[in-house]
N, C-alpha and C positions, 0 to 999 in steps of 0.2 A: 192501166192495163191489169186484168188479172195471167199470171207466171203458172203456166202449170209445176206443179212439184211433184218428185218422185221419190217415193224412198226407199232411204239407201244404210246399207250398209256394208263395214269392211270383212272383208273374212278371211281363215282358214280353210282353205277345200280339204276334201279329204277323198286319198286313191281310191279307184270305185274296188278294191282288196277289203278294206278298211268297211266301208261303206258297207259291203256284203256284207260278212262277221259279224257289223253290228244288228244287219235286219234280218240278222236266222235269232236272234234272240227277243223278235217276235211275238213269237208264238208260244212262248214260255212261260206269261203268264196272261191265257185266254179269258179266265174269272177280271182281269183289273178295267173298268173304266174307263181306255184310255183312249187319245186318237193317236195313235202311230205316227210321228214324219215319216215322210213320202222318203224312198231310200237315195236318192237323186238333192234329196234336200237337207242332206247329211253336214253341220259343216260346223265350227266354229266360230266365234263372233268376237274377233276382236273393239270393235265400236261399232255401236248403234247411234247414226248422224239424223236420222229422220228425217221429212220431209224437204228436199234440196229443190233449188229452181237448177237453168241446165248452167246457171255460172255458177254458181255455186259447185255443179256436176263438177264444172270444164276446173277448179282450182284443186277439191278434195282430188282428181283423178294424179293432175302434177305434182300435190304434194305426198299421194298415196305415194307413185313412184321416185321422186324425194329420198322420202323415209329406205322405203324398200332395197334402195341401195347405196342407206351406210349401215346393214345389216348383213350378217350369212345368214347363211341356210342352217335350217337347222334340223332338231330331231324333237317327237315330240310320244310319248308312253303313254296312256290309256290303260287306268288299272283298275277299274270299277264302275261296277252297277247300281247302281242307286235310284234311290226318292232323295229329289232336287225340290228346291226351290220352297222348303218347307214354311207352313205360316201355326204360330199360333191356335191354339182353341180357345178354350173359354176360360176367363181369369181365373176360372173356380183350380182348377189343376185339371181336374177329373177330368175332361178334353181332351183326346188324343190331339200332337200336331197333324194336323193333314197336309198330304204333299200333293206341291202343282204339277208334277212334272217328274219326270223317270231321266235322269242322266248319263251318259259314258264321263267320267273324271278320268286329269289325265294328271302326271306329278306338274305342282311349280316347279320351271327355271326361270335362269337370267335371262339367258338369250331370249326368252318370249317375254317377258315383263320388260328389259329394255328396249323389246320393240313397239309394242301397245305406252310404251310412256311416254318413246321419243314419236310416237303416234297423234297420241293424245296431247302432248306438247303443242307439235306443230299444226294438226288442225284445227285447231283452238282458237288460231289465229287467222283462220279463214271461211267459218263458220259457227254458226251454236249451234252445239249440242249440249248435253247430260252427258258429261263424262260419266265410265265406268265403274264397279268397284275397286278401289283400290289395292290388295289383295286377290290379284287376278291367277282362278288354276283355270288352265284348259275344262270347259265342259261341251258337251254338245248332247242337244235338248231334241232325245227319243222321242218320246211321247209328253200328252197335256190331258193330266188327270181333271174325269167333270167330276166338280170339287157336288152337285148334288148326289147321284150315284155311287160318288166315295163316300159319305157324310152315312146313306142308307144299308151302306153292309154290316152287318154286324163285327164289332172288333177281333174274336176271334177269327174273324171270317178273310179279316183282310189282307192281300198275298204278304208274303215275307220278299221285298226285290235288294236280293244283296248277291253281287255274282262279283266274283273278278275278276278279270282278263284280264292279256295281257297283248297288247296288239300294237308298235310301233311303226311312227310312218317318218318321212322325210321333208321336211316343211322347207318349198323350195322359190314356191313366194306368195305371195297375198294378194287375196283379189278387192276391186271394188265393186258390189254387187246393191239391185234391184229388188228389191221385193216388189210383184205385183197379183193384188188382190183376183184370183179368179171363183169361181166360182165354189171345185173344187177343191179349193185350197189355195194357200199362197205359191207363188213359180216364183222363183231366183236366177236370173239373169248376170252375168258377168258381163258387166261395163267395161273393164280394165283390169288383165292379169298383170302385175308388177313383180319381176323375179329378184332377189334376195341375190346377193354376191354369192357365189360358189368356192 
């Protein structure tokens, strides 16, 4: 029997004022061929789990709650906006590297690294997924760049994206989220909010 599957990820959601501050930068580079993330969708992905059955999702919610209760709340500091997900150009070295996204980057921290590691190990016992990168630095995808339009821009006309920022916020919970694909783009829904220890 066919089982409906849902696109699930674990995330840190941002306070409304931080989303607002980040969205203020969207008009800074009008010449950039980019699709900007809807303000309400801004988040830090801790782990993308892919398409899960309802049974797997139940296990994920239970495990995520248990992991959250083993970790204290902590703060994340965002310090820079720049090109992220950069791919190499041609093998000749003459073609510049091509950015795929614009990221708001944060400082690495032991608290975040420990939380992500615990989450990965615990979830791998219940569901199959490809764990994210090891050296994890928190980042928020602000925009995705249209590769073809980017390549068409003359080198000297490509905008420089490098902005120092200073935004700090408290992480008091992590969320099990569903990505629902809609015509206007994905919509993210919180399925389970898992509080950290205070």
